[in-house]
The first five atom37 places (N, CA, C, CB, O) and aatype in JSON, in Angstrom:
{
  "aatype": [20, 20, 20, 20, 20, 20, 20, 20, 20, 20, 20, 20, 20, 20, 20, 20, 20, 20, 20, 20, 20, 20, 20, 20, 20, 20, 20, 20, 20, 20, 20, 20, 20, 20, 20, 20, 20, 20, 20, 20, 20, 20, 20, 20, 20, 20, 20, 20, 20, 20, 20, 20, 20, 20, 20, 20, 20, 20, 20, 20, 20, 20, 20, 20, 20, 20, 20, 20, 20, 20, 20, 20, 20, 20, 20, 20, 20, 20, 20, 20, 20, 20, 20, 20, 20, 20, 20, 20, 20, 20, 20, 20, 20, 20, 20, 20, 20, 20, 20, 20, 20, 20, 20, 20, 20, 20, 20, 20, 20, 20, 20, 20, 20, 20, 20, 20, 20, 20, 20, 20, 20, 20, 20],
  "atom_mask": [
    [1, 1, 1, 1, 1],
    [1, 1, 1, 1, 1],
    [1, 1, 1, 1, 1],
    [1, 1, 1, 1, 1],
    [1, 1, 1, 1, 1],
    [1, 1, 1, 1, 1],
    [1, 1, 1, 1, 1],
    [1, 1, 1, 1, 1],
    [1, 1, 1, 1, 1],
    [1, 1, 1, 1, 1],
    [1, 1, 1, 1, 1],
    [1, 1, 1, 1, 1],
    [1, 1, 1, 1, 1],
    [1, 1, 1, 1, 1],
    [1, 1, 1, 1, 1],
    [1, 1, 1, 1, 1],
    [1, 1, 1, 1, 1],
    [1, 1, 1, 1, 1],
    [1, 1, 1, 1, 1],
    [1, 1, 1, 1, 1],
    [1, 1, 1, 1, 1],
    [1, 1, 1, 1, 1],
    [1, 1, 1, 1, 1],
    [1, 1, 1, 1, 1],
    [1, 1, 1, 1, 1],
    [1, 1, 1, 1, 1],
    [1, 1, 1, 1, 1],
    [1, 1, 1, 1, 1],
    [1, 1, 1, 1, 1],
    [1, 1, 1, 1, 1],
    [1, 1, 1, 1, 1],
    [1, 1, 1, 1, 1],
    [1, 1, 1, 1, 1],
    [1, 1, 1, 1, 1],
    [1, 1, 1, 1, 1],
    [1, 1, 1, 1, 1],
    [1, 1, 1, 1, 1],
    [1, 1, 1, 1, 1],
    [1, 1, 1, 1, 1],
    [1, 1, 1, 1, 1],
    [1, 1, 1, 1, 1],
    [1, 1, 1, 1, 1],
    [1, 1, 1, 1, 1],
    [1, 1, 1, 1, 1],
    [1, 1, 1, 1, 1],
    [1, 1, 1, 1, 1],
    [1, 1, 1, 1, 1],
    [1, 1, 1, 1, 1],
    [1, 1, 1, 1, 1],
    [1, 1, 1, 1, 1],
    [1, 1, 1, 1, 1],
    [1, 1, 1, 1, 1],
    [1, 1, 1, 1, 1],
    [1, 1, 1, 1, 1],
    [1, 1, 1, 1, 1],
    [1, 1, 1, 1, 1],
    [1, 1, 1, 1, 1],
    [1, 1, 1, 1, 1],
    [1, 1, 1, 1, 1],
    [1, 1, 1, 1, 1],
    [1, 1, 1, 1, 1],
    [1, 1, 1, 1, 1],
    [1, 1, 1, 1, 1],
    [1, 1, 1, 1, 1],
    [1, 1, 1, 1, 1],
    [1, 1, 1, 1, 1],
    [1, 1, 1, 1, 1],
    [1, 1, 1, 1, 1],
    [1, 1, 1, 1, 1],
    [1, 1, 1, 1, 1],
    [1, 1, 1, 1, 1],
    [1, 1, 1, 1, 1],
    [1, 1, 1, 1, 1],
    [1, 1, 1, 1, 1],
    [1, 1, 1, 1, 1],
    [1, 1, 1, 1, 1],
    [1, 1, 1, 1, 1],
    [1, 1, 1, 1, 1],
    [1, 1, 1, 1, 1],
    [1, 1, 1, 1, 1],
    [1, 1, 1, 1, 1],
    [1, 1, 1, 1, 1],
    [1, 1, 1, 1, 1],
    [1, 1, 1, 1, 1],
    [1, 1, 1, 1, 1],
    [1, 1, 1, 1, 1],
    [1, 1, 1, 1, 1],
    [1, 1, 1, 1, 1],
    [1, 1, 1, 1, 1],
    [1, 1, 1, 1, 1],
    [1, 1, 1, 1, 1],
    [1, 1, 1, 1, 1],
    [1, 1, 1, 1, 1],
    [1, 1, 1, 1, 1],
    [1, 1, 1, 1, 1],
    [1, 1, 1, 1, 1],
    [1, 1, 1, 1, 1],
    [1, 1, 1, 1, 1],
    [1, 1, 1, 1, 1],
    [1, 1, 1, 1, 1],
    [1, 1, 1, 1, 1],
    [1, 1, 1, 1, 1],
    [1, 1, 1, 1, 1],
    [1, 1, 1, 1, 1],
    [1, 1, 1, 1, 1],
    [1, 1, 1, 1, 1],
    [1, 1, 1, 1, 1],
    [1, 1, 1, 1, 1],
    [1, 1, 1, 1, 1],
    [1, 1, 1, 1, 1],
    [1, 1, 1, 1, 1],
    [1, 1, 1, 1, 1],
    [1, 1, 1, 1, 1],
    [1, 1, 1, 1, 1],
    [1, 1, 1, 1, 1],
    [1, 1, 1, 1, 1],
    [1, 1, 1, 1, 1],
    [1, 1, 1, 1, 1],
    [1, 1, 1, 1, 1],
    [1, 1, 1, 1, 1],
    [1, 1, 1, 1, 1],
    [1, 1, 1, 1, 1],
    [1, 1, 1, 1, 1]
  ],
  "atom_positions": [
    [[15.02, -60.67, 4.52], [15.48, -59.2, 4.48], [16.84, -59.24, 5.5], [14.14, -58.03, 5.09], [16.81, -59.77, 6.61]],
    [[17.99, -58.6, 4.93], [19.14, -58.49, 5.52], [19.13, -57.53, 6.65], [20.07, -58.19, 4.61], [18.32, -56.61, 6.66]],
    [[19.91, -57.68, 7.5], [20.18, -56.78, 8.66], [20.12, -55.49, 8.3], [21.41, -56.99, 9.28], [20.6, -55.16, 7.22]],
    [[19.63, -54.69, 9.0], [19.92, -53.27, 8.57], [19.3, -52.42, 7.59], [21.02, -53.25, 8.2], [19.51, -51.21, 7.57]],
    [[18.35, -53.16, 6.55], [17.63, -52.86, 5.55], [16.5, -52.48, 5.65], [17.6, -53.6, 4.9], [15.95, -51.97, 4.67]],
    [[15.83, -52.61, 6.87], [14.86, -51.83, 7.32], [15.23, -50.36, 7.78], [14.28, -52.54, 8.32], [14.62, -49.33, 7.52]],
    [[16.22, -50.5, 8.44], [16.61, -49.16, 9.07], [16.72, -48.29, 7.67], [18.18, -49.23, 10.07], [16.02, -47.3, 7.48]],
    [[17.5, -48.69, 6.89], [17.73, -47.71, 5.74], [16.74, -47.29, 4.91], [18.58, -48.16, 4.9], [16.81, -46.22, 4.31]],
    [[15.56, -48.23, 4.81], [14.37, -47.82, 4.25], [13.57, -46.83, 4.86], [13.66, -48.79, 4.11], [12.9, -45.97, 4.29]],
    [[13.74, -47.07, 6.18], [13.13, -46.16, 7.24], [13.63, -44.64, 7.0], [13.59, -46.7, 8.77], [12.91, -43.69, 6.69]],
    [[14.8, -44.64, 7.2], [15.57, -42.94, 7.01], [15.33, -42.64, 5.68], [17.42, -42.76, 7.25], [14.91, -41.51, 5.41]],
    [[15.54, -43.6, 4.64], [15.01, -42.9, 3.29], [13.74, -41.93, 3.42], [14.58, -44.06, 2.23], [13.56, -40.76, 3.08]],
    [[12.78, -43.06, 4.15], [11.07, -42.03, 3.83], [11.25, -41.01, 4.9], [9.18, -43.02, 4.18], [10.47, -40.06, 4.95]],
    [[12.04, -41.12, 5.62], [12.04, -40.02, 7.03], [12.75, -39.02, 6.18], [13.02, -40.53, 8.76], [12.13, -37.98, 6.36]],
    [[13.5, -38.85, 5.53], [14.17, -37.74, 4.86], [13.55, -37.1, 3.6], [15.45, -38.17, 4.51], [13.83, -36.01, 3.1]],
    [[12.75, -37.92, 3.23], [11.69, -37.67, 2.11], [10.59, -36.86, 2.78], [11.05, -39.09, 1.46], [10.13, -35.84, 2.27]],
    [[10.18, -37.37, 3.97], [9.08, -36.78, 4.65], [9.56, -35.24, 5.19], [8.63, -37.8, 5.88], [8.82, -34.26, 5.25]],
    [[10.91, -35.32, 5.55], [11.27, -34.08, 6.21], [11.54, -33.18, 4.86], [12.65, -34.24, 7.34], [11.5, -31.95, 4.79]],
    [[11.76, -33.89, 4.05], [11.89, -32.71, 2.62], [10.72, -32.14, 2.18], [12.42, -33.35, 1.19], [10.84, -30.94, 1.93]],
    [[9.51, -32.67, 2.0], [8.37, -32.57, 1.7], [7.75, -31.43, 2.53], [7.81, -33.8, 1.8], [7.05, -30.5, 2.14]],
    [[8.23, -31.78, 3.94], [7.25, -30.96, 5.03], [8.29, -29.34, 4.94], [7.2, -31.98, 7.11], [7.76, -28.24, 5.04]],
    [[9.21, -29.46, 4.81], [10.2, -28.28, 4.6], [9.86, -27.43, 3.32], [11.73, -28.86, 4.45], [9.87, -26.21, 3.44]],
    [[9.67, -27.77, 2.57], [9.23, -27.0, 1.25], [7.59, -26.89, 1.14], [9.83, -27.86, -0.15], [7.14, -26.31, 0.15]],
    [[6.87, -27.31, 1.91], [5.47, -26.96, 2.35], [5.76, -25.95, 3.21], [4.6, -28.09, 3.02], [5.46, -24.95, 2.55]],
    [[6.11, -25.63, 4.14], [6.6, -24.4, 5.11], [6.98, -23.74, 4.57], [7.44, -24.43, 6.03], [6.13, -22.86, 4.48]],
    [[8.27, -23.34, 3.77], [8.88, -22.42, 2.78], [7.65, -21.7, 2.24], [9.76, -23.19, 1.59], [7.36, -20.56, 2.6]],
    [[6.94, -22.43, 1.37], [5.84, -21.84, 0.34], [4.91, -21.5, 1.17], [5.23, -22.78, -0.79], [4.03, -21.02, 0.45]],
    [[4.54, -21.47, 2.27], [3.56, -21.08, 3.23], [4.35, -19.65, 3.64], [3.29, -22.32, 4.55], [3.63, -18.68, 3.39]],
    [[5.54, -19.32, 4.15], [6.11, -18.3, 4.7], [5.97, -17.52, 3.6], [7.42, -18.46, 5.27], [5.86, -16.32, 3.81]],
    [[5.95, -17.96, 2.3], [6.56, -16.81, 0.86], [5.19, -16.28, 0.88], [7.18, -17.59, -1.08], [5.12, -15.05, 0.99]],
    [[4.02, -16.96, 0.8], [3.02, -16.67, 0.53], [2.36, -15.6, 1.55], [2.46, -17.78, 0.34], [1.81, -14.55, 1.23]],
    [[2.57, -16.17, 2.98], [1.93, -15.31, 3.78], [2.84, -13.72, 3.94], [1.74, -16.16, 5.2], [2.26, -12.66, 4.2]],
    [[4.12, -13.81, 3.76], [4.81, -12.48, 3.22], [4.11, -11.67, 2.3], [6.05, -12.75, 2.55], [3.72, -10.55, 2.62]],
    [[3.93, -12.09, 1.31], [3.41, -11.63, -0.17], [2.17, -11.26, -0.2], [3.48, -12.64, -1.22], [1.77, -10.48, -1.06]],
    [[1.32, -11.81, 0.81], [-0.15, -11.48, 1.24], [0.18, -10.11, 2.13], [-1.0, -12.87, 2.23], [-0.56, -9.15, 1.94]],
    [[0.87, -10.04, 2.75], [0.83, -9.07, 4.08], [1.41, -7.8, 3.02], [2.07, -9.64, 5.77], [0.76, -6.76, 3.1]],
    [[2.54, -7.8, 2.06], [2.71, -7.11, 1.38], [1.77, -6.12, 0.49], [3.28, -7.71, 1.01], [1.79, -4.9, 0.33]],
    [[1.07, -7.03, 0.06], [-0.17, -7.0, -0.85], [-1.12, -5.84, 0.2], [-1.0, -8.86, -1.1], [-1.39, -4.65, 0.06]],
    [[-1.35, -6.6, 1.01], [-2.86, -5.73, 2.17], [-1.95, -4.37, 2.42], [-3.42, -6.8, 4.34], [-2.52, -3.29, 2.28]],
    [[-0.42, -4.43, 2.82], [-0.1, -3.1, 3.26], [0.05, -2.27, 2.07], [1.12, -3.06, 4.1], [0.13, -1.07, 2.31]],
    [[0.13, -2.69, 0.59], [-0.44, -1.82, -0.39], [-1.76, -1.51, -0.39], [-0.22, -2.23, -1.51], [-1.95, -0.32, -0.13]],
    [[-2.85, -2.2, -0.61], [-4.05, -1.71, -0.32], [-4.44, -0.6, 0.78], [-4.65, -2.73, -0.1], [-5.24, 0.32, 0.58]],
    [[-3.84, -0.82, 1.84], [-4.0, 0.07, 2.97], [-3.27, 1.43, 2.82], [-3.52, -0.61, 4.19], [-3.8, 2.38, 3.39]],
    [[-1.99, 1.68, 2.05], [-1.27, 2.73, 1.89], [-2.02, 3.26, 0.68], [0.24, 2.45, 1.77], [-1.77, 4.46, 0.51]],
    [[-2.77, 2.8, -0.11], [-3.59, 3.37, -1.4], [-4.71, 3.96, -0.6], [-4.16, 2.16, -2.66], [-4.8, 5.15, -0.92]],
    [[-5.53, 3.66, 0.24], [-6.65, 3.98, 1.02], [-6.2, 5.6, 2.06], [-6.99, 2.41, 2.05], [-6.94, 6.54, 2.33]],
    [[-5.02, 5.43, 2.37], [-4.41, 6.07, 3.1], [-4.21, 7.44, 2.24], [-3.27, 5.3, 3.58], [-4.77, 8.48, 2.58]],
    [[-3.37, 7.35, 1.11], [-3.33, 8.38, 0.05], [-4.62, 8.67, -0.54], [-2.44, 7.99, -1.01], [-4.89, 9.87, -0.59]],
    [[-5.36, 7.98, -0.93], [-6.73, 8.56, -1.05], [-7.45, 9.47, 0.02], [-7.54, 7.49, -1.2], [-8.18, 10.42, -0.23]],
    [[-7.06, 8.94, 1.35], [-7.61, 10.03, 2.15], [-6.94, 11.31, 2.38], [-7.84, 9.57, 3.3], [-7.57, 12.31, 2.7]],
    [[-5.81, 11.28, 2.24], [-5.24, 12.49, 2.12], [-5.44, 13.33, 0.81], [-3.95, 12.26, 2.34], [-5.21, 14.52, 1.03]],
    [[-5.75, 13.09, -0.31], [-6.33, 13.73, -1.3], [-7.84, 14.03, -1.2], [-6.05, 13.03, -2.38], [-8.2, 15.02, -1.84]],
    [[-8.63, 13.46, -0.62], [-9.95, 13.71, -0.06], [-9.94, 15.03, 0.59], [-10.36, 12.64, 0.92], [-10.51, 16.04, 0.19]],
    [[-9.1, 14.87, 1.83], [-8.99, 16.23, 2.57], [-8.24, 17.21, 2.01], [-8.47, 16.11, 3.83], [-8.8, 18.31, 2.11]],
    [[-7.23, 17.24, 1.49], [-6.94, 18.45, 0.3], [-8.11, 18.94, -0.26], [-6.09, 17.96, -0.98], [-8.47, 20.09, -0.02]],
    [[-8.82, 18.12, -1.05], [-9.83, 18.93, -1.33], [-10.93, 19.66, -0.7], [-10.23, 18.45, -1.91], [-11.55, 20.58, -1.23]],
    [[-11.16, 19.04, 0.8], [-11.78, 19.68, 1.66], [-11.2, 21.04, 1.95], [-11.87, 18.9, 2.7], [-11.9, 22.04, 1.8]],
    [[-10.17, 21.1, 2.29], [-9.33, 22.29, 2.86], [-9.0, 23.17, 1.76], [-7.98, 21.84, 3.59], [-8.78, 24.34, 2.1]],
    [[-8.9, 22.91, 0.48], [-8.94, 24.0, -0.87], [-10.01, 24.31, -0.78], [-8.68, 23.6, -2.37], [-10.05, 25.48, -1.15]],
    [[-11.41, 23.84, -0.38], [-12.53, 24.31, -0.47], [-12.79, 25.42, 0.6], [-13.36, 23.27, -0.44], [-13.63, 26.31, 0.49]],
    [[-11.95, 25.22, 1.63], [-12.15, 26.1, 2.62], [-11.45, 27.21, 2.39], [-11.88, 25.63, 3.8], [-11.94, 28.34, 2.4]],
    [[-10.28, 26.95, 2.17], [-8.96, 28.12, 2.11], [-8.18, 27.69, 0.65], [-7.62, 27.93, 3.72], [-7.43, 26.73, 0.51]],
    [[-8.53, 28.55, -0.26], [-7.76, 28.14, -1.64], [-6.4, 28.54, -1.61], [-8.37, 28.81, -2.95], [-5.75, 28.52, -2.65]],
    [[-5.79, 28.96, -0.31], [-4.46, 29.22, -0.11], [-3.62, 28.07, 0.26], [-4.35, 30.17, 0.83], [-2.46, 28.39, 0.49]],
    [[-3.93, 26.74, 0.38], [-3.89, 25.75, 1.24], [-2.92, 25.0, 0.39], [-5.25, 25.08, 1.66], [-3.24, 24.83, -0.78]],
    [[-1.44, 24.38, 0.94], [-0.57, 23.92, 0.08], [-0.1, 22.75, 0.53], [0.37, 24.76, -0.17], [0.75, 22.13, -0.11]],
    [[-0.52, 22.37, 1.51], [-0.72, 20.68, 2.15], [-0.15, 20.53, 3.36], [-0.01, 19.44, 1.27], [0.3, 21.54, 3.91]],
    [[-0.06, 19.39, 3.93], [0.29, 18.91, 5.28], [0.46, 17.52, 5.54], [-0.62, 19.3, 6.15], [0.01, 16.78, 4.67]],
    [[1.1, 16.9, 6.68], [1.41, 15.49, 6.72], [0.16, 15.07, 7.68], [3.04, 15.12, 7.31], [-0.08, 15.76, 8.68]],
    [[-0.43, 14.2, 7.43], [-1.69, 13.65, 8.28], [-1.15, 12.27, 8.65], [-3.25, 13.54, 7.38], [-0.52, 11.6, 7.83]],
    [[-1.45, 11.79, 10.15], [-1.43, 10.48, 10.61], [-2.74, 10.0, 10.26], [-1.11, 10.34, 12.07], [-3.73, 10.62, 10.65]],
    [[-2.86, 8.72, 9.41], [-4.27, 8.35, 9.49], [-4.25, 6.56, 9.65], [-5.13, 8.98, 7.99], [-4.15, 5.79, 8.69]],
    [[-4.39, 6.19, 11.05], [-4.49, 4.91, 11.63], [-2.88, 5.07, 12.06], [-5.05, 3.53, 10.53], [-2.26, 5.93, 12.68]],
    [[-2.47, 3.68, 11.36], [-0.69, 3.41, 11.77], [0.22, 4.07, 10.39], [-0.24, 1.24, 11.93], [1.41, 3.87, 10.14]],
    [[-0.7, 4.85, 9.66], [0.15, 5.34, 8.08], [0.28, 6.88, 8.57], [-1.0, 5.14, 6.19], [-0.08, 7.46, 9.59]],
    [[0.95, 7.28, 7.41], [1.58, 8.82, 7.04], [0.7, 9.33, 5.52], [3.66, 8.67, 6.69], [0.72, 8.71, 4.46]],
    [[0.23, 10.16, 5.71], [-0.59, 10.81, 4.37], [0.35, 11.96, 4.49], [-2.49, 11.23, 4.44], [0.34, 12.65, 5.51]],
    [[1.3, 12.23, 3.31], [1.77, 13.31, 3.09], [1.05, 14.09, 1.71], [3.19, 13.02, 3.04], [1.0, 13.56, 0.6]],
    [[0.56, 15.34, 2.0], [-0.2, 16.11, 0.89], [0.52, 17.44, 0.24], [-1.58, 16.58, 1.52], [0.7, 18.4, 0.99]],
    [[0.85, 17.51, -0.85], [1.13, 18.78, -1.13], [0.46, 19.28, -2.52], [2.6, 18.91, -1.11], [0.46, 18.69, -3.6]],
    [[-0.1, 20.53, -2.2], [-1.03, 21.09, -3.26], [-0.13, 22.31, -4.14], [-2.51, 21.8, -2.43], [0.73, 22.97, -3.57]],
    [[-0.36, 22.46, -5.2], [0.24, 23.35, -5.97], [-0.89, 24.11, -6.85], [1.31, 22.64, -6.78], [-1.77, 23.37, -7.29]],
    [[-0.96, 25.31, -7.12], [-1.9, 25.87, -7.99], [-1.33, 27.04, -8.81], [-3.08, 26.3, -7.2], [-0.48, 27.86, -8.44]],
    [[-1.94, 26.97, -9.96], [-1.69, 27.84, -10.94], [-3.18, 28.49, -11.63], [-0.77, 27.03, -11.96], [-3.89, 28.03, -12.53]],
    [[-3.29, 29.72, -10.83], [-4.72, 30.22, -11.35], [-5.73, 29.74, -10.58], [-5.06, 29.82, -12.75], [-5.73, 29.83, -9.35]],
    [[-6.61, 29.22, -11.22], [-7.79, 28.58, -10.41], [-7.78, 26.8, -10.58], [-9.36, 29.3, -11.09], [-8.61, 25.96, -10.26]],
    [[-6.59, 26.71, -11.17], [-6.31, 25.06, -11.37], [-5.32, 24.9, -10.04], [-5.4, 24.53, -13.14], [-4.52, 25.73, -9.61]],
    [[-5.61, 23.58, -9.53], [-4.87, 23.02, -8.53], [-4.38, 21.53, -8.85], [-5.7, 23.08, -7.31], [-5.04, 20.86, -9.64]],
    [[-3.19, 20.97, -8.24], [-2.83, 19.81, -8.36], [-2.38, 19.16, -6.86], [-1.8, 19.85, -9.41], [-1.37, 19.47, -6.23]],
    [[-3.23, 18.35, -6.54], [-3.01, 17.73, -4.96], [-2.46, 16.55, -5.31], [-4.39, 17.47, -3.91], [-2.98, 15.76, -6.1]],
    [[-1.34, 16.37, -4.7], [-0.51, 14.91, -4.85], [-0.4, 14.31, -3.35], [1.22, 15.13, -5.54], [0.21, 15.07, -2.6]],
    [[-0.71, 13.48, -2.94], [-1.02, 12.56, -1.97], [-0.46, 11.36, -1.46], [-1.91, 12.28, -2.2], [-1.09, 10.32, -1.61]],
    [[0.75, 11.38, -0.83], [1.3, 10.02, -0.53], [1.03, 9.32, 0.63], [2.55, 10.04, -0.55], [1.08, 9.83, 1.75]],
    [[0.67, 7.84, 0.34], [0.13, 7.3, 1.55], [1.42, 6.03, 1.93], [-1.66, 6.65, 1.23], [1.98, 5.31, 1.11]],
    [[1.63, 6.07, 3.28], [2.96, 5.22, 3.45], [2.27, 4.52, 4.88], [4.73, 6.29, 3.64], [1.62, 5.04, 5.79]],
    [[2.81, 2.88, 4.58], [2.33, 2.16, 5.99], [3.08, 1.29, 5.83], [0.87, 1.65, 6.32], [2.94, 0.54, 4.86]],
    [[4.42, 1.08, 7.04], [5.35, 0.24, 7.0], [6.3, 0.51, 5.52], [4.63, -1.17, 7.18], [6.81, 1.62, 5.38]],
    [[6.48, -0.38, 4.6], [7.52, -0.29, 3.57], [6.56, 0.41, 2.25], [8.28, -1.99, 3.21], [7.1, 1.17, 1.44]],
    [[5.11, 0.05, 2.18], [4.35, 0.16, 1.21], [4.03, 1.6, 1.04], [3.28, -0.66, 1.36], [3.59, 2.19, 2.02]],
    [[4.23, 2.36, -0.27], [4.25, 3.52, -0.84], [3.15, 3.96, -2.04], [5.52, 3.55, -1.27], [3.39, 3.88, -3.24]],
    [[2.26, 4.3, -1.62], [1.22, 4.39, -2.97], [1.03, 5.93, -3.16], [-0.47, 3.58, -2.72], [1.06, 6.48, -2.06]],
    [[0.83, 6.83, -4.22], [0.51, 8.18, -4.63], [-0.52, 8.04, -5.11], [1.29, 8.87, -5.43], [-0.78, 6.96, -5.65]],
    [[-1.68, 9.33, -5.06], [-2.61, 9.65, -5.86], [-2.87, 11.16, -6.02], [-3.66, 8.99, -5.46], [-3.25, 11.94, -5.14]],
    [[-2.58, 11.43, -7.39], [-3.05, 12.86, -7.81], [-4.09, 13.37, -8.18], [-2.56, 13.24, -8.57], [-4.75, 12.65, -8.93]],
    [[-4.61, 14.51, -7.91], [-6.36, 15.01, -8.17], [-5.85, 16.42, -8.69], [-7.7, 15.14, -6.44], [-5.05, 17.2, -8.17]],
    [[-6.59, 16.51, -9.93], [-6.56, 17.81, -10.38], [-7.82, 18.24, -10.18], [-6.13, 17.98, -11.7], [-8.85, 17.6, -10.32]],
    [[-7.67, 19.52, -9.8], [-9.13, 20.37, -9.43], [-9.21, 21.81, -9.87], [-9.38, 20.47, -7.79], [-8.21, 22.52, -9.85]],
    [[-10.34, 22.24, -10.24], [-10.6, 23.84, -10.52], [-11.31, 24.42, -9.33], [-11.57, 24.13, -11.9], [-12.01, 23.71, -8.59]],
    [[-11.1, 25.98, -9.1], [-12.07, 26.28, -8.34], [-12.13, 27.69, -8.72], [-11.89, 25.93, -6.91], [-11.19, 28.48, -8.77]],
    [[-13.64, 27.94, -9.06], [-14.04, 29.23, -9.19], [-15.5, 29.33, -8.58], [-13.95, 29.66, -10.67], [-16.22, 28.41, -8.2]],
    [[-15.73, 30.73, -8.57], [-17.22, 30.71, -7.77], [-17.59, 30.35, -6.6], [-18.01, 30.06, -8.24], [-18.76, 30.49, -6.25]],
    [[-16.5, 29.74, -5.7], [-16.59, 29.13, -4.56], [-17.3, 27.6, -5.13], [-17.47, 30.1, -3.43], [-18.15, 26.98, -4.49]],
    [[-16.89, 27.28, -6.15], [-17.36, 26.15, -6.31], [-15.69, 25.34, -6.87], [-18.82, 26.25, -7.41], [-14.86, 25.91, -7.58]],
    [[-15.57, 23.98, -6.32], [-14.55, 23.72, -6.24], [-14.91, 22.17, -7.16], [-13.99, 23.87, -4.73], [-15.67, 21.37, -6.62]],
    [[-14.33, 21.83, -8.54], [-14.55, 20.77, -9.25], [-13.38, 19.81, -9.52], [-15.06, 21.21, -10.35], [-12.27, 20.16, -9.91]],
    [[-13.78, 18.53, -9.25], [-12.31, 17.45, -9.69], [-12.43, 17.31, -10.88], [-12.12, 15.86, -9.09], [-13.52, 17.03, -11.38]],
    [[-11.16, 17.49, -11.69], [-11.19, 17.24, -13.06], [-10.93, 16.02, -13.2], [-10.4, 17.96, -13.82], [-11.56, 15.41, -14.06]],
    [[-10.09, 15.44, -12.53], [-9.38, 13.92, -12.59], [-8.61, 13.23, -11.37], [-8.29, 13.97, -13.67], [-8.14, 14.09, -10.62]],
    [[-8.38, 12.11, -11.01], [-8.28, 11.57, -9.93], [-7.39, 10.3, -10.43], [-9.66, 11.36, -9.25], [-7.92, 9.54, -11.25]],
    [[-6.35, 10.09, -10.08], [-5.52, 8.79, -10.63], [-4.24, 8.46, -9.86], [-5.05, 9.02, -12.18], [-3.52, 9.31, -9.34]],
    [[-4.07, 7.39, -9.84], [-2.87, 6.83, -8.95], [-1.58, 7.0, -10.08], [-3.17, 4.96, -8.37], [-1.62, 6.66, -11.27]],
    [[-0.41, 7.63, -9.36], [0.86, 8.24, -9.96], [1.85, 7.19, -9.39], [1.21, 9.92, -9.48], [1.86, 6.86, -8.2]],
    [[2.67, 6.72, -10.32], [4.03, 6.07, -9.92], [5.35, 6.89, -9.69], [4.36, 5.13, -10.96], [6.39, 6.31, -9.37]]
  ]
}
């Protein structure tokens, strides 16, 4: 082996090792951020559902209920209720961090009986 050849070979393998390690760290960071966003989306949906369920309970107690803003854990649910006759549409927006999910519940109220006709996520 000539002088310096071992040093060049060592540097070559060190550079390859650093490149592979950097790529692995970058992949781990991106996956962690995506997992956090996904988890926040699930929590935001649960907050929106909680707001919708609360609106149904409030409607049952008071048919003139129009909505409110609720703090649920670290998130917020903004509930809006509009009614036409005995039909009601409750929209609940759940937000935590940058994640926002919305749930809409359709219900009818007659003879002191509140009946949910549909519940769905809206975008």
